[in-house]
N, C-alpha and C positions, 0 to 999 in steps of 0.2 A: 207850738215849740213846748208849751206845758207839759202837753200830754207825752211828747217823745221823750221828755225828760225824766217824767214818772215811771214811762214804761221802760226806759235803760235802768232806771234804778231798781224797779222790783225785778228785773231778768237779771241783772248783777247780783241781788240777793238771793233769789232763787236758785241761781246756777251753782251756790256753792254745796247746795245738798238738794239730790234728787227729790226727796221727799219733800222739800219745800214747794214744788210745783202743785203738788195735790193740795197743800194748806193754801197755795194762791187761788186755783181754781174754786176751793171752798168758798173762801171769802169773796169772790168775785159774783158767785152764785147768790150768796146771803145779800150780797149788795144789790144783784140784779133784782131779787124778788122784793128787797125794799122800795127800789126804784118803780117797781111794777105797782105796787100798793099808792106810791105816792103820785103817781103818774108824773114823774119828773124827766120830762122830754130830754132836756139836755145832758142827762148821764146814760140815755140809751146807746148812744153810738159807739161812746168811748168805752162802755164796760164789756160792749160786744167786741170790740177789736181787742181789749185786753185778755177777753177769755179767748178767743182765737188764737193769738198769740200764746198764751199759756199754754193752751191745749197741743199745739203744734210743737212746742219747745220743751215738753215733757216726754223725759227719756222712756216714761213707762206708766202704766196705770196697771195697779194690781187686779187679778182676776177678781177680786172680790169687791172692787170699786164700785160703787153705784153712783159715781159722780157723773159720768156721762148721760146715763139715765134721767138723774135730777136736772141736769143742764136741759135735756130735751122737754121734759115736762115743764120746767119753768118758761124757757123759751117760746115753747109751742102757744102759750097763752099770749105772747106778744104779737102772734098773728092777727089778732083781732084790733091791732092799734091801727091808726091811720098812716097812710103811705106819707114819707120813706120809711117810717121805722118798721112795718110789718115787713116791707123788702131786706130789711137789714137781716131779721131773723129768719127768712125764708132762706137766704143763702145759706146762714150759718147753721141751720139745721139740715 
């Protein structure tokens, strides 16, 4: 329930301005990199879901944005993690 409330709150904030989606995706990627470095398994799934939701909800990505390439780079390294975590990122990628 807490994750749903957090996700709803984030979506409400970012929906006010289209550029906020890019900021949200950037922050999620930053946190994902931190989670990877600390091997914090508890945050892997919620971050993947938030990223997925934010990318699908974003009205556009500027042509010069490298966020999706950055995401692919970060999430590719999660493929070496144990099941079920690697499966989450295999589907996400």
